[in-house]
Every structure is written in C-alpha cells, then in structure tokens.
C-alpha positions in Angstrom: 18.5 3.4 -2.2 20.9 2.0 0.4 19.7 0.5 3.7 21.2 3.5 5.6 19.4 5.9 3.3 16.2 4.1 3.9 16.7 4.1 7.6 17.3 7.9 7.6 14.2 8.6 5.3 12.0 6.5 7.6 13.4 8.3 10.7 12.7 11.7 9.0 9.2 10.7 8.1 8.0 9.0 11.3 10.5 9.9 13.9 12.0 6.5 14.6 14.7 4.5 12.7 14.3 0.8 11.9 16.9 -1.5 13.5 16.5 -4.3 10.9 15.2 -4.3 7.3 14.0 -7.5 5.6 13.3 -7.9 1.9 9.8 -9.0 1.0 8.6 -10.4 -2.3 5.6 -9.6 -4.5 6.0 -5.9 -5.2 5.4 -5.0 -8.8 6.0 -1.2 -8.6 9.2 -1.2 -6.5 11.1 -2.9 -3.6 9.1 -4.0 -0.6 10.7 -4.1 2.9 9.6 -5.1 6.4 11.0 -2.6 8.9 11.6 -3.8 12.5 12.0 -1.2 15.2 13.6 -1.4 18.7 10.2 -1.9 20.3 9.7 -5.0 18.1 6.9 -3.3 16.1 7.0 -3.7 12.3 6.0 -1.6 9.4 6.2 -2.2 5.6 7.8 0.2 3.2 7.4 0.2 -0.6 10.2 2.0 -2.4 10.0 3.2 -6.0 13.1 5.0 -7.2 11.4 5.9 -10.6 9.7 8.9 -8.9 6.6 8.5 -11.0 4.3 9.3 -8.0 2.7 5.8 -8.2 3.2 5.3 -4.4 1.3 8.5 -3.7 -1.6 7.2 -5.8 -1.4 3.8 -4.1 -1.6 5.5 -0.7 -4.6 7.4 -1.8 -6.3 4.3 -3.1 -5.6 2.4 0.2 -7.1 5.3 2.2 -10.1 5.3 -0.1 -10.7 1.6 0.3 -10.3 1.9 4.1 -12.9 4.6 4.3 -15.4 3.1 1.7 -15.2 -0.6 2.1 -14.9 -3.5 4.6 -11.7 -4.7 2.9 -8.7 -5.2 5.3 -6.1 -2.8 4.0 -2.9 -1.5 5.6 -3.0 1.8 7.5 -0.9 4.5 5.7 1.7 5.8 8.1 3.6 8.1 5.7 3.8 8.5 1.9 5.9 10.5 -0.5 6.6 10.3 -4.2 9.1 7.4 -3.8 8.2 5.8 -0.5 5.0 4.4 1.1 5.1 3.3 4.8 2.2 1.3 6.1 1.1 -1.0 8.8 2.3 -4.6 8.5 -0.6 -7.0 8.0 1.6 -10.1 8.3 0.4 -13.2 6.6 1.8 -15.0 3.6 1.3 -15.0 -0.2 -1.1 -17.2 -1.8 -4.7 -17.9 -0.8 -6.1 -21.4 -0.1 -9.3 -22.8 1.3 -11.3 -20.3 3.4 -8.9 -17.5 2.4 -10.0 -17.9 -1.2 -13.6 -17.6 -0.3 -13.0 -14.6 1.9 -11.1 -12.9 -1.0 -14.0 -13.6 -3.4 -16.5 -12.2 -0.8 -14.3 -9.1 -0.3 -14.1 -8.5 -4.1 -17.9 -8.9 -4.4 -18.4 -6.4 -1.6 -15.9 -4.0 -3.3 -18.0 -4.2 -6.5 -21.1 -3.3 -4.5 -19.8 0.2 -3.6 -22.3 2.8 -5.0 -21.6 6.3 -6.0 -23.5 9.1 -7.8 -21.2 8.7 -10.8 -18.7 6.3 -12.3 -15.1 7.0 -11.7 -13.2 8.8 -8.9 -11.9 12.3 -8.5 -8.4 10.9 -9.1 -6.7 8.4 -11.4 -5.6 5.1 -10.0 -3.1 2.5 -11.0 -2.9 -1.2 -11.4 0.8 -1.9 -10.8 2.7 0.5 -13.0 -0.2 1.1 -15.3 -2.2 4.4 -14.9 -5.9 3.8 -14.9 -8.0 6.8 -15.9 -11.0 7.4 -13.6 -12.7 10.4 -15.2 -16.1 10.7 -13.6 -19.1 10.1 -15.8 -22.8 9.8 -15.2 
C-alpha cells in the first residue's frame, strides 16, 4: 500500500487525511504507522495486505480487553480486514523497572477475569497464529 493510498483509506474511514505518516517498529502481523493530522493529533494504523482478517480479530480482542479488564489498550477508531486504526498510546518499546512490575500486575489481573465457561464466542490470534477459543464448561 502506498502512502497516498493509505492517506485516502484513512480519510474514507474517519473523515480526515493524515498529513505525515511515520513508520513504527514492532508489528508482527503487518506494517505499523503513526499518522499525524493537521491538528497535531496522532493515531496508529496497522496494515495487513494479506487480507486474512487478522486485524478485525485484533480490533475485537482490544475492544474485549477494554470492556473486561483494567489493561490500558488503544481505543479502536476504525477497522477493516486489512487496516486497524486506533488511538496512539505513545511510549517506547521495552519495559524496565516499574514498567515491568506494572506489566506483571496487569497480566495477573487479566488472568483473574472470570466467566461462566472457558473460551470466547470468537477465535483470537497471537500474532499471525489463529487461537481456537471454543467455549467449554
């Protein structure tokens, strides 16, 4: 996807076109970009040209985590099969010191979520790998 194509897709989805697009690192499913708009706000876009639907699943997973946990997750702005646009949480890669402790506490809290059955009503992913989540008692 070219930069101009990305700008047009973002404009079509959210009604405004980014002025500047920066490459980010760390994406394992596709390209990750920071989008800066005329009003200086930023969003993050993940792009997956394989059209596997993985980004739709990721968007659903992030919405689930936002609704059912205290984890800090980006807000989903728009999602389609090959693009996920979300809020920009900023920060940097790698956790040290207090950030490592907070990550461990967040993971423990995530594992304390209770439900009437195991699994979800949708399959999830870990990177590009599909993770079956058939519900079971």
